[in-house]
mmCIF file of the C-alpha atoms, coordinates in Angstrom:
data_MODEL
# 
_entry.id   MODEL 
# 
loop_
_atom_site.group_PDB 
_atom_site.id 
_atom_site.type_symbol 
_atom_site.label_atom_id 
_atom_site.label_alt_id 
_atom_site.label_comp_id 
_atom_site.label_asym_id 
_atom_site.label_entity_id 
_atom_site.label_seq_id 
_atom_site.pdbx_PDB_ins_code 
_atom_site.Cartn_x 
_atom_site.Cartn_y 
_atom_site.Cartn_z 
_atom_site.occupancy 
_atom_site.B_iso_or_equiv 
_atom_site.pdbx_formal_charge 
_atom_site.auth_seq_id 
_atom_site.auth_comp_id 
_atom_site.auth_asym_id 
_atom_site.auth_atom_id 
_atom_site.pdbx_PDB_model_num 
ATOM 1   C CA . UNK A 1 1   ? 0.000   0.000  0.000   1.00 0.00 ? 1   UNK A CA 1 
ATOM 2   C CA . UNK A 1 2   ? 1.283   3.473  -0.879  1.00 0.00 ? 2   UNK A CA 1 
ATOM 3   C CA . UNK A 1 3   ? 1.472   5.975  1.955   1.00 0.00 ? 3   UNK A CA 1 
ATOM 4   C CA . UNK A 1 4   ? 0.860   9.683  1.683   1.00 0.00 ? 4   UNK A CA 1 
ATOM 5   C CA . UNK A 1 5   ? 4.005   11.806 1.849   1.00 0.00 ? 5   UNK A CA 1 
ATOM 6   C CA . UNK A 1 6   ? 2.244   14.800 3.405   1.00 0.00 ? 6   UNK A CA 1 
ATOM 7   C CA . UNK A 1 7   ? 4.203   16.161 6.381   1.00 0.00 ? 7   UNK A CA 1 
ATOM 8   C CA . UNK A 1 8   ? 0.953   16.880 8.256   1.00 0.00 ? 8   UNK A CA 1 
ATOM 9   C CA . UNK A 1 9   ? -2.367  15.066 8.386   1.00 0.00 ? 9   UNK A CA 1 
ATOM 10  C CA . UNK A 1 10  ? -4.618  16.243 5.579   1.00 0.00 ? 10  UNK A CA 1 
ATOM 11  C CA . UNK A 1 11  ? -8.056  17.538 6.512   1.00 0.00 ? 11  UNK A CA 1 
ATOM 12  C CA . UNK A 1 12  ? -10.589 16.927 3.765   1.00 0.00 ? 12  UNK A CA 1 
ATOM 13  C CA . UNK A 1 13  ? -13.993 18.429 3.052   1.00 0.00 ? 13  UNK A CA 1 
ATOM 14  C CA . UNK A 1 14  ? -16.281 16.632 0.629   1.00 0.00 ? 14  UNK A CA 1 
ATOM 15  C CA . UNK A 1 15  ? -19.285 18.415 -0.859  1.00 0.00 ? 15  UNK A CA 1 
ATOM 16  C CA . UNK A 1 16  ? -21.781 16.249 -2.779  1.00 0.00 ? 16  UNK A CA 1 
ATOM 17  C CA . UNK A 1 17  ? -24.303 18.100 -4.916  1.00 0.00 ? 17  UNK A CA 1 
ATOM 18  C CA . UNK A 1 18  ? -26.130 15.476 -6.962  1.00 0.00 ? 18  UNK A CA 1 
ATOM 19  C CA . UNK A 1 19  ? -29.818 14.931 -6.255  1.00 0.00 ? 19  UNK A CA 1 
ATOM 20  C CA . UNK A 1 20  ? -29.166 11.285 -7.132  1.00 0.00 ? 20  UNK A CA 1 
ATOM 21  C CA . UNK A 1 21  ? -27.571 8.823  -4.756  1.00 0.00 ? 21  UNK A CA 1 
ATOM 22  C CA . UNK A 1 22  ? -27.006 5.245  -5.998  1.00 0.00 ? 22  UNK A CA 1 
ATOM 23  C CA . UNK A 1 23  ? -26.899 6.179  -9.702  1.00 0.00 ? 23  UNK A CA 1 
ATOM 24  C CA . UNK A 1 24  ? -24.802 9.326  -9.351  1.00 0.00 ? 24  UNK A CA 1 
ATOM 25  C CA . UNK A 1 25  ? -21.667 9.383  -11.483 1.00 0.00 ? 25  UNK A CA 1 
ATOM 26  C CA . UNK A 1 26  ? -20.159 12.367 -9.682  1.00 0.00 ? 26  UNK A CA 1 
ATOM 27  C CA . UNK A 1 27  ? -20.648 10.662 -6.309  1.00 0.00 ? 27  UNK A CA 1 
ATOM 28  C CA . UNK A 1 28  ? -19.017 7.544  -7.711  1.00 0.00 ? 28  UNK A CA 1 
ATOM 29  C CA . UNK A 1 29  ? -15.931 9.568  -8.656  1.00 0.00 ? 29  UNK A CA 1 
ATOM 30  C CA . UNK A 1 30  ? -15.930 11.122 -5.181  1.00 0.00 ? 30  UNK A CA 1 
ATOM 31  C CA . UNK A 1 31  ? -16.099 7.706  -3.543  1.00 0.00 ? 31  UNK A CA 1 
ATOM 32  C CA . UNK A 1 32  ? -13.140 6.530  -5.604  1.00 0.00 ? 32  UNK A CA 1 
ATOM 33  C CA . UNK A 1 33  ? -11.054 9.616  -4.850  1.00 0.00 ? 33  UNK A CA 1 
ATOM 34  C CA . UNK A 1 34  ? -11.681 9.434  -1.090  1.00 0.00 ? 34  UNK A CA 1 
ATOM 35  C CA . UNK A 1 35  ? -11.111 5.658  -1.039  1.00 0.00 ? 35  UNK A CA 1 
ATOM 36  C CA . UNK A 1 36  ? -7.715  5.987  -2.717  1.00 0.00 ? 36  UNK A CA 1 
ATOM 37  C CA . UNK A 1 37  ? -6.702  8.920  -0.517  1.00 0.00 ? 37  UNK A CA 1 
ATOM 38  C CA . UNK A 1 38  ? -7.681  7.117  2.684   1.00 0.00 ? 38  UNK A CA 1 
ATOM 39  C CA . UNK A 1 39  ? -5.777  4.015  1.605   1.00 0.00 ? 39  UNK A CA 1 
ATOM 40  C CA . UNK A 1 40  ? -2.659  6.177  1.571   1.00 0.00 ? 40  UNK A CA 1 
ATOM 41  C CA . UNK A 1 41  ? -3.590  8.335  4.575   1.00 0.00 ? 41  UNK A CA 1 
ATOM 42  C CA . UNK A 1 42  ? -6.018  6.337  6.772   1.00 0.00 ? 42  UNK A CA 1 
ATOM 43  C CA . UNK A 1 43  ? -6.051  8.935  9.537   1.00 0.00 ? 43  UNK A CA 1 
ATOM 44  C CA . UNK A 1 44  ? -7.038  11.840 7.304   1.00 0.00 ? 44  UNK A CA 1 
ATOM 45  C CA . UNK A 1 45  ? -10.070 13.565 8.881   1.00 0.00 ? 45  UNK A CA 1 
ATOM 46  C CA . UNK A 1 46  ? -13.022 13.847 6.507   1.00 0.00 ? 46  UNK A CA 1 
ATOM 47  C CA . UNK A 1 47  ? -16.009 16.156 6.812   1.00 0.00 ? 47  UNK A CA 1 
ATOM 48  C CA . UNK A 1 48  ? -18.828 15.304 4.418   1.00 0.00 ? 48  UNK A CA 1 
ATOM 49  C CA . UNK A 1 49  ? -21.520 17.817 3.562   1.00 0.00 ? 49  UNK A CA 1 
ATOM 50  C CA . UNK A 1 50  ? -24.230 16.376 1.313   1.00 0.00 ? 50  UNK A CA 1 
ATOM 51  C CA . UNK A 1 51  ? -26.016 19.408 -0.097  1.00 0.00 ? 51  UNK A CA 1 
ATOM 52  C CA . UNK A 1 52  ? -27.687 17.278 -2.761  1.00 0.00 ? 52  UNK A CA 1 
ATOM 53  C CA . UNK A 1 53  ? -29.683 15.492 -0.066  1.00 0.00 ? 53  UNK A CA 1 
ATOM 54  C CA . UNK A 1 54  ? -29.853 18.324 2.483   1.00 0.00 ? 54  UNK A CA 1 
ATOM 55  C CA . UNK A 1 55  ? -29.560 21.591 0.540   1.00 0.00 ? 55  UNK A CA 1 
ATOM 56  C CA . UNK A 1 56  ? -28.795 24.782 2.460   1.00 0.00 ? 56  UNK A CA 1 
ATOM 57  C CA . UNK A 1 57  ? -31.471 27.463 2.264   1.00 0.00 ? 57  UNK A CA 1 
ATOM 58  C CA . UNK A 1 58  ? -31.088 30.242 -0.265  1.00 0.00 ? 58  UNK A CA 1 
ATOM 59  C CA . UNK A 1 59  ? -29.798 33.456 1.236   1.00 0.00 ? 59  UNK A CA 1 
ATOM 60  C CA . UNK A 1 60  ? -32.460 36.055 2.091   1.00 0.00 ? 60  UNK A CA 1 
ATOM 61  C CA . UNK A 1 61  ? -32.705 39.780 2.712   1.00 0.00 ? 61  UNK A CA 1 
ATOM 62  C CA . UNK A 1 62  ? -32.353 39.114 6.443   1.00 0.00 ? 62  UNK A CA 1 
ATOM 63  C CA . UNK A 1 63  ? -29.252 36.987 5.798   1.00 0.00 ? 63  UNK A CA 1 
ATOM 64  C CA . UNK A 1 64  ? -27.642 39.746 3.724   1.00 0.00 ? 64  UNK A CA 1 
ATOM 65  C CA . UNK A 1 65  ? -28.417 42.372 6.352   1.00 0.00 ? 65  UNK A CA 1 
ATOM 66  C CA . UNK A 1 66  ? -26.885 40.173 9.051   1.00 0.00 ? 66  UNK A CA 1 
ATOM 67  C CA . UNK A 1 67  ? -23.745 39.452 7.001   1.00 0.00 ? 67  UNK A CA 1 
ATOM 68  C CA . UNK A 1 68  ? -23.119 43.164 6.425   1.00 0.00 ? 68  UNK A CA 1 
ATOM 69  C CA . UNK A 1 69  ? -23.730 44.095 10.067  1.00 0.00 ? 69  UNK A CA 1 
ATOM 70  C CA . UNK A 1 70  ? -20.571 44.117 12.236  1.00 0.00 ? 70  UNK A CA 1 
ATOM 71  C CA . UNK A 1 71  ? -20.493 40.990 14.393  1.00 0.00 ? 71  UNK A CA 1 
ATOM 72  C CA . UNK A 1 72  ? -20.612 42.907 17.679  1.00 0.00 ? 72  UNK A CA 1 
ATOM 73  C CA . UNK A 1 73  ? -23.691 44.812 16.521  1.00 0.00 ? 73  UNK A CA 1 
ATOM 74  C CA . UNK A 1 74  ? -25.817 41.885 15.340  1.00 0.00 ? 74  UNK A CA 1 
ATOM 75  C CA . UNK A 1 75  ? -29.090 41.083 16.987  1.00 0.00 ? 75  UNK A CA 1 
ATOM 76  C CA . UNK A 1 76  ? -29.868 37.621 18.298  1.00 0.00 ? 76  UNK A CA 1 
ATOM 77  C CA . UNK A 1 77  ? -31.988 37.030 15.197  1.00 0.00 ? 77  UNK A CA 1 
ATOM 78  C CA . UNK A 1 78  ? -29.108 38.059 12.937  1.00 0.00 ? 78  UNK A CA 1 
ATOM 79  C CA . UNK A 1 79  ? -26.712 35.693 14.683  1.00 0.00 ? 79  UNK A CA 1 
ATOM 80  C CA . UNK A 1 80  ? -29.284 32.937 14.186  1.00 0.00 ? 80  UNK A CA 1 
ATOM 81  C CA . UNK A 1 81  ? -29.619 33.817 10.495  1.00 0.00 ? 81  UNK A CA 1 
ATOM 82  C CA . UNK A 1 82  ? -25.880 33.261 10.030  1.00 0.00 ? 82  UNK A CA 1 
ATOM 83  C CA . UNK A 1 83  ? -25.614 30.125 12.165  1.00 0.00 ? 83  UNK A CA 1 
ATOM 84  C CA . UNK A 1 84  ? -25.529 27.619 9.303   1.00 0.00 ? 84  UNK A CA 1 
ATOM 85  C CA . UNK A 1 85  ? -23.234 29.865 7.280   1.00 0.00 ? 85  UNK A CA 1 
ATOM 86  C CA . UNK A 1 86  ? -20.804 29.941 10.199  1.00 0.00 ? 86  UNK A CA 1 
ATOM 87  C CA . UNK A 1 87  ? -20.848 26.154 10.422  1.00 0.00 ? 87  UNK A CA 1 
ATOM 88  C CA . UNK A 1 88  ? -20.227 25.732 6.687   1.00 0.00 ? 88  UNK A CA 1 
ATOM 89  C CA . UNK A 1 89  ? -17.386 28.253 6.723   1.00 0.00 ? 89  UNK A CA 1 
ATOM 90  C CA . UNK A 1 90  ? -15.850 26.560 9.775   1.00 0.00 ? 90  UNK A CA 1 
ATOM 91  C CA . UNK A 1 91  ? -15.874 23.274 7.836   1.00 0.00 ? 91  UNK A CA 1 
ATOM 92  C CA . UNK A 1 92  ? -14.212 24.960 4.876   1.00 0.00 ? 92  UNK A CA 1 
ATOM 93  C CA . UNK A 1 93  ? -11.565 26.657 7.025   1.00 0.00 ? 93  UNK A CA 1 
ATOM 94  C CA . UNK A 1 94  ? -10.418 23.311 8.445   1.00 0.00 ? 94  UNK A CA 1 
ATOM 95  C CA . UNK A 1 95  ? -9.888  21.689 5.049   1.00 0.00 ? 95  UNK A CA 1 
ATOM 96  C CA . UNK A 1 96  ? -6.629  21.360 3.137   1.00 0.00 ? 96  UNK A CA 1 
ATOM 97  C CA . UNK A 1 97  ? -8.360  19.542 0.275   1.00 0.00 ? 97  UNK A CA 1 
ATOM 98  C CA . UNK A 1 98  ? -11.902 20.415 -0.816  1.00 0.00 ? 98  UNK A CA 1 
ATOM 99  C CA . UNK A 1 99  ? -13.606 17.810 -3.004  1.00 0.00 ? 99  UNK A CA 1 
ATOM 100 C CA . UNK A 1 100 ? -16.766 18.926 -4.800  1.00 0.00 ? 100 UNK A CA 1 
ATOM 101 C CA . UNK A 1 101 ? -18.726 16.253 -6.645  1.00 0.00 ? 101 UNK A CA 1 
ATOM 102 C CA . UNK A 1 102 ? -21.425 17.686 -8.847  1.00 0.00 ? 102 UNK A CA 1 
ATOM 103 C CA . UNK A 1 103 ? -23.406 17.057 -12.003 1.00 0.00 ? 103 UNK A CA 1 
ATOM 104 C CA . UNK A 1 104 ? -24.082 19.748 -14.561 1.00 0.00 ? 104 UNK A CA 1 
ATOM 105 C CA . UNK A 1 105 ? -27.753 20.713 -14.405 1.00 0.00 ? 105 UNK A CA 1 
ATOM 106 C CA . UNK A 1 106 ? -29.106 22.859 -17.220 1.00 0.00 ? 106 UNK A CA 1 
ATOM 107 C CA . UNK A 1 107 ? -25.546 23.848 -18.181 1.00 0.00 ? 107 UNK A CA 1 
ATOM 108 C CA . UNK A 1 108 ? -24.642 25.116 -14.710 1.00 0.00 ? 108 UNK A CA 1 
ATOM 109 C CA . UNK A 1 109 ? -24.326 24.069 -11.090 1.00 0.00 ? 109 UNK A CA 1 
ATOM 110 C CA . UNK A 1 110 ? -27.225 22.521 -9.159  1.00 0.00 ? 110 UNK A CA 1 
ATOM 111 C CA . UNK A 1 111 ? -29.229 24.982 -7.068  1.00 0.00 ? 111 UNK A CA 1 
ATOM 112 C CA . UNK A 1 112 ? -28.137 23.163 -3.907  1.00 0.00 ? 112 UNK A CA 1 
ATOM 113 C CA . UNK A 1 113 ? -24.458 23.738 -4.699  1.00 0.00 ? 113 UNK A CA 1 
ATOM 114 C CA . UNK A 1 114 ? -25.104 27.391 -5.549  1.00 0.00 ? 114 UNK A CA 1 
ATOM 115 C CA . UNK A 1 115 ? -26.840 27.752 -2.171  1.00 0.00 ? 115 UNK A CA 1 
ATOM 116 C CA . UNK A 1 116 ? -23.736 26.327 -0.446  1.00 0.00 ? 116 UNK A CA 1 
ATOM 117 C CA . UNK A 1 117 ? -21.481 28.732 -2.354  1.00 0.00 ? 117 UNK A CA 1 
ATOM 118 C CA . UNK A 1 118 ? -23.685 31.675 -1.371  1.00 0.00 ? 118 UNK A CA 1 
ATOM 119 C CA . UNK A 1 119 ? -23.571 30.617 2.275   1.00 0.00 ? 119 UNK A CA 1 
ATOM 120 C CA . UNK A 1 120 ? -19.766 30.398 2.416   1.00 0.00 ? 120 UNK A CA 1 
ATOM 121 C CA . UNK A 1 121 ? -18.648 33.273 0.172   1.00 0.00 ? 121 UNK A CA 1 
ATOM 122 C CA . UNK A 1 122 ? -19.279 35.936 2.799   1.00 0.00 ? 122 UNK A CA 1 
ATOM 123 C CA . UNK A 1 123 ? -17.852 39.328 3.600   1.00 0.00 ? 123 UNK A CA 1 
ATOM 124 C CA . UNK A 1 124 ? -15.323 39.398 6.460   1.00 0.00 ? 124 UNK A CA 1 
ATOM 125 C CA . UNK A 1 125 ? -15.329 35.594 6.695   1.00 0.00 ? 125 UNK A CA 1 
ATOM 126 C CA . UNK A 1 126 ? -14.031 34.422 3.331   1.00 0.00 ? 126 UNK A CA 1 
ATOM 127 C CA . UNK A 1 127 ? -13.298 37.777 1.682   1.00 0.00 ? 127 UNK A CA 1 
ATOM 128 C CA . UNK A 1 128 ? -12.754 41.405 2.559   1.00 0.00 ? 128 UNK A CA 1 
ATOM 129 C CA . UNK A 1 129 ? -14.065 44.413 0.650   1.00 0.00 ? 129 UNK A CA 1 
ATOM 130 C CA . UNK A 1 130 ? -12.111 47.660 0.402   1.00 0.00 ? 130 UNK A CA 1 
ATOM 131 C CA . UNK A 1 131 ? -12.755 50.338 -2.218  1.00 0.00 ? 131 UNK A CA 1 
ATOM 132 C CA . UNK A 1 132 ? -9.205  51.574 -1.698  1.00 0.00 ? 132 UNK A CA 1 
ATOM 133 C CA . UNK A 1 133 ? -8.192  48.608 -3.881  1.00 0.00 ? 133 UNK A CA 1 
ATOM 134 C CA . UNK A 1 134 ? -9.806  50.275 -6.872  1.00 0.00 ? 134 UNK A CA 1 
ATOM 135 C CA . UNK A 1 135 ? -11.729 48.196 -9.374  1.00 0.00 ? 135 UNK A CA 1 
ATOM 136 C CA . UNK A 1 136 ? -10.906 44.943 -7.546  1.00 0.00 ? 136 UNK A CA 1 
ATOM 137 C CA . UNK A 1 137 ? -12.095 45.647 -4.000  1.00 0.00 ? 137 UNK A CA 1 
ATOM 138 C CA . UNK A 1 138 ? -12.655 41.993 -3.045  1.00 0.00 ? 138 UNK A CA 1 
ATOM 139 C CA . UNK A 1 139 ? -9.767  40.001 -1.595  1.00 0.00 ? 139 UNK A CA 1 
ATOM 140 C CA . UNK A 1 140 ? -9.947  36.368 -0.413  1.00 0.00 ? 140 UNK A CA 1 
ATOM 141 C CA . UNK A 1 141 ? -9.148  35.635 3.219   1.00 0.00 ? 141 UNK A CA 1 
ATOM 142 C CA . UNK A 1 142 ? -8.573  31.880 2.986   1.00 0.00 ? 142 UNK A CA 1 
ATOM 143 C CA . UNK A 1 143 ? -5.762  30.239 1.052   1.00 0.00 ? 143 UNK A CA 1 
ATOM 144 C CA . UNK A 1 144 ? -3.532  27.248 0.544   1.00 0.00 ? 144 UNK A CA 1 
ATOM 145 C CA . UNK A 1 145 ? -6.248  24.736 -0.349  1.00 0.00 ? 145 UNK A CA 1 
ATOM 146 C CA . UNK A 1 146 ? -6.488  22.209 -3.160  1.00 0.00 ? 146 UNK A CA 1 
ATOM 147 C CA . UNK A 1 147 ? -9.875  22.138 -4.925  1.00 0.00 ? 147 UNK A CA 1 
ATOM 148 C CA . UNK A 1 148 ? -10.876 18.894 -6.627  1.00 0.00 ? 148 UNK A CA 1 
ATOM 149 C CA . UNK A 1 149 ? -13.880 19.129 -8.952  1.00 0.00 ? 149 UNK A CA 1 
ATOM 150 C CA . UNK A 1 150 ? -15.445 15.809 -9.959  1.00 0.00 ? 150 UNK A CA 1 
ATOM 151 C CA . UNK A 1 151 ? -18.258 16.313 -12.446 1.00 0.00 ? 151 UNK A CA 1 
ATOM 152 C CA . UNK A 1 152 ? -20.670 14.588 -14.777 1.00 0.00 ? 152 UNK A CA 1 
ATOM 153 C CA . UNK A 1 153 ? -22.662 15.876 -17.721 1.00 0.00 ? 153 UNK A CA 1 
ATOM 154 C CA . UNK A 1 154 ? -25.280 14.395 -20.002 1.00 0.00 ? 154 UNK A CA 1 
ATOM 155 C CA . UNK A 1 155 ? -23.838 16.071 -23.090 1.00 0.00 ? 155 UNK A CA 1 
ATOM 156 C CA . UNK A 1 156 ? -20.236 16.666 -24.130 1.00 0.00 ? 156 UNK A CA 1 
ATOM 157 C CA . UNK A 1 157 ? -17.834 19.117 -25.723 1.00 0.00 ? 157 UNK A CA 1 
ATOM 158 C CA . UNK A 1 158 ? -17.739 21.800 -23.012 1.00 0.00 ? 158 UNK A CA 1 
ATOM 159 C CA . UNK A 1 159 ? -13.949 22.235 -23.033 1.00 0.00 ? 159 UNK A CA 1 
ATOM 160 C CA . UNK A 1 160 ? -11.990 25.140 -24.479 1.00 0.00 ? 160 UNK A CA 1 
ATOM 161 C CA . UNK A 1 161 ? -12.494 25.362 -28.234 1.00 0.00 ? 161 UNK A CA 1 
ATOM 162 C CA . UNK A 1 162 ? -15.128 22.615 -28.305 1.00 0.00 ? 162 UNK A CA 1 
ATOM 163 C CA . UNK A 1 163 ? -18.549 23.050 -29.808 1.00 0.00 ? 163 UNK A CA 1 
ATOM 164 C CA . UNK A 1 164 ? -20.443 23.292 -26.491 1.00 0.00 ? 164 UNK A CA 1 
ATOM 165 C CA . UNK A 1 165 ? -17.919 25.613 -24.841 1.00 0.00 ? 165 UNK A CA 1 
ATOM 166 C CA . UNK A 1 166 ? -20.301 28.572 -24.643 1.00 0.00 ? 166 UNK A CA 1 
ATOM 167 C CA . UNK A 1 167 ? -22.980 26.445 -22.939 1.00 0.00 ? 167 UNK A CA 1 
ATOM 168 C CA . UNK A 1 168 ? -20.764 25.097 -20.160 1.00 0.00 ? 168 UNK A CA 1 
ATOM 169 C CA . UNK A 1 169 ? -21.170 27.353 -17.104 1.00 0.00 ? 169 UNK A CA 1 
ATOM 170 C CA . UNK A 1 170 ? -20.451 24.839 -14.322 1.00 0.00 ? 170 UNK A CA 1 
ATOM 171 C CA . UNK A 1 171 ? -16.651 24.841 -14.326 1.00 0.00 ? 171 UNK A CA 1 
ATOM 172 C CA . UNK A 1 172 ? -16.184 28.547 -15.170 1.00 0.00 ? 172 UNK A CA 1 
ATOM 173 C CA . UNK A 1 173 ? -18.457 29.475 -12.261 1.00 0.00 ? 173 UNK A CA 1 
ATOM 174 C CA . UNK A 1 174 ? -16.636 27.215 -9.810  1.00 0.00 ? 174 UNK A CA 1 
ATOM 175 C CA . UNK A 1 175 ? -13.261 28.467 -11.011 1.00 0.00 ? 175 UNK A CA 1 
ATOM 176 C CA . UNK A 1 176 ? -14.444 32.057 -10.544 1.00 0.00 ? 176 UNK A CA 1 
ATOM 177 C CA . UNK A 1 177 ? -15.355 31.495 -6.881  1.00 0.00 ? 177 UNK A CA 1 
ATOM 178 C CA . UNK A 1 178 ? -12.467 29.131 -6.095  1.00 0.00 ? 178 UNK A CA 1 
ATOM 179 C CA . UNK A 1 179 ? -10.307 31.917 -4.686  1.00 0.00 ? 179 UNK A CA 1 
ATOM 180 C CA . UNK A 1 180 ? -12.960 32.761 -2.119  1.00 0.00 ? 180 UNK A CA 1 
ATOM 181 C CA . UNK A 1 181 ? -12.958 29.097 -1.084  1.00 0.00 ? 181 UNK A CA 1 
ATOM 182 C CA . UNK A 1 182 ? -9.233  29.440 -0.413  1.00 0.00 ? 182 UNK A CA 1 
ATOM 183 C CA . UNK A 1 183 ? -8.146  27.418 -3.443  1.00 0.00 ? 183 UNK A CA 1 
ATOM 184 C CA . UNK A 1 184 ? -5.407  28.491 -5.812  1.00 0.00 ? 184 UNK A CA 1 
ATOM 185 C CA . UNK A 1 185 ? -4.919  24.995 -7.236  1.00 0.00 ? 185 UNK A CA 1 
ATOM 186 C CA . UNK A 1 186 ? -7.892  23.518 -9.096  1.00 0.00 ? 186 UNK A CA 1 
ATOM 187 C CA . UNK A 1 187 ? -8.075  19.967 -10.444 1.00 0.00 ? 187 UNK A CA 1 
ATOM 188 C CA . UNK A 1 188 ? -10.926 18.669 -12.585 1.00 0.00 ? 188 UNK A CA 1 
ATOM 189 C CA . UNK A 1 189 ? -12.001 15.223 -13.716 1.00 0.00 ? 189 UNK A CA 1 
ATOM 190 C CA . UNK A 1 190 ? -15.333 14.779 -15.475 1.00 0.00 ? 190 UNK A CA 1 
ATOM 191 C CA . UNK A 1 191 ? -17.527 12.218 -17.181 1.00 0.00 ? 191 UNK A CA 1 
ATOM 192 C CA . UNK A 1 192 ? -19.407 13.207 -20.335 1.00 0.00 ? 192 UNK A CA 1 
ATOM 193 C CA . UNK A 1 193 ? -21.935 11.585 -22.710 1.00 0.00 ? 193 UNK A CA 1 
ATOM 194 C CA . UNK A 1 194 ? -24.143 10.244 -19.904 1.00 0.00 ? 194 UNK A CA 1 
ATOM 195 C CA . UNK A 1 195 ? -27.403 10.729 -21.785 1.00 0.00 ? 195 UNK A CA 1 
ATOM 196 C CA . UNK A 1 196 ? -25.988 9.047  -24.879 1.00 0.00 ? 196 UNK A CA 1 
ATOM 197 C CA . UNK A 1 197 ? -25.090 5.863  -23.032 1.00 0.00 ? 197 UNK A CA 1 
ATOM 198 C CA . UNK A 1 198 ? -22.898 4.672  -25.894 1.00 0.00 ? 198 UNK A CA 1 
ATOM 199 C CA . UNK A 1 199 ? -19.272 3.607  -26.247 1.00 0.00 ? 199 UNK A CA 1 
ATOM 200 C CA . UNK A 1 200 ? -18.163 7.213  -25.848 1.00 0.00 ? 200 UNK A CA 1 
ATOM 201 C CA . UNK A 1 201 ? -19.848 7.335  -22.449 1.00 0.00 ? 201 UNK A CA 1 
ATOM 202 C CA . UNK A 1 202 ? -18.224 4.101  -21.336 1.00 0.00 ? 202 UNK A CA 1 
ATOM 203 C CA . UNK A 1 203 ? -14.836 5.365  -22.503 1.00 0.00 ? 203 UNK A CA 1 
ATOM 204 C CA . UNK A 1 204 ? -15.313 8.695  -20.750 1.00 0.00 ? 204 UNK A CA 1 
ATOM 205 C CA . UNK A 1 205 ? -16.296 6.936  -17.519 1.00 0.00 ? 205 UNK A CA 1 
ATOM 206 C CA . UNK A 1 206 ? -13.310 4.588  -17.663 1.00 0.00 ? 206 UNK A CA 1 
ATOM 207 C CA . UNK A 1 207 ? -10.922 7.441  -18.394 1.00 0.00 ? 207 UNK A CA 1 
ATOM 208 C CA . UNK A 1 208 ? -12.312 9.507  -15.515 1.00 0.00 ? 208 UNK A CA 1 
ATOM 209 C CA . UNK A 1 209 ? -11.804 6.642  -13.062 1.00 0.00 ? 209 UNK A CA 1 
ATOM 210 C CA . UNK A 1 210 ? -8.194  6.285  -14.165 1.00 0.00 ? 210 UNK A CA 1 
ATOM 211 C CA . UNK A 1 211 ? -7.653  10.039 -13.849 1.00 0.00 ? 211 UNK A CA 1 
ATOM 212 C CA . UNK A 1 212 ? -9.185  10.157 -10.363 1.00 0.00 ? 212 UNK A CA 1 
ATOM 213 C CA . UNK A 1 213 ? -6.878  7.409  -9.113  1.00 0.00 ? 213 UNK A CA 1 
ATOM 214 C CA . UNK A 1 214 ? -3.882  9.219  -10.577 1.00 0.00 ? 214 UNK A CA 1 
ATOM 215 C CA . UNK A 1 215 ? -5.007  12.560 -9.149  1.00 0.00 ? 215 UNK A CA 1 
ATOM 216 C CA . UNK A 1 216 ? -5.398  11.169 -5.643  1.00 0.00 ? 216 UNK A CA 1 
ATOM 217 C CA . UNK A 1 217 ? -1.911  9.693  -5.832  1.00 0.00 ? 217 UNK A CA 1 
ATOM 218 C CA . UNK A 1 218 ? -0.397  12.899 -7.228  1.00 0.00 ? 218 UNK A CA 1 
ATOM 219 C CA . UNK A 1 219 ? -1.951  15.191 -4.620  1.00 0.00 ? 219 UNK A CA 1 
ATOM 220 C CA . UNK A 1 220 ? -1.106  12.852 -1.764  1.00 0.00 ? 220 UNK A CA 1 
ATOM 221 C CA . UNK A 1 221 ? 2.571   12.763 -2.722  1.00 0.00 ? 221 UNK A CA 1 
ATOM 222 C CA . UNK A 1 222 ? 2.895   16.441 -3.694  1.00 0.00 ? 222 UNK A CA 1 
# 
């Protein structure tokens, strides 16, 4: 058995976003990645947040007001409004590796995953805002994390220069918010052709499994 060469124990956060369970391809890739990592680092702590099964609520006007109120000035109701957000951010802060497994729904991320993103990308917790910075006033607070994106899509050709590139909003969106999740290094493995169910799908699935195993090994020995 290979052992992880990390000098410290790796804390992992896994976010699952598929509404499916047993038949989910993205969950299957997540299972494989975590299995291979834990074979190499059995003591690695893992927090699992299944937003596909238990989606966070969408943010509200009260949530926004609470987030923009200084912590020492918040009412009891405002603290309550941010309670789940605080928990989700605490989970994110602990992680060295963040694994997000998600399908592409309607060319973008599932609503449950977007709700999680909205809960954790929060002023003075995961980013600061200062107009003195000019046209880029937002600055991430967290850093040093690896972000692993394991995806599935019913169609295909969403990569750079491919015919569906303009329709693929899942990965560009996640890459845009990655900095606010504390991730500078982003790794992606995806399965395509699911709705076609032909040889191309089987080949894509097999290739993704091979890539996930290799990715787990590479990150664990980095």
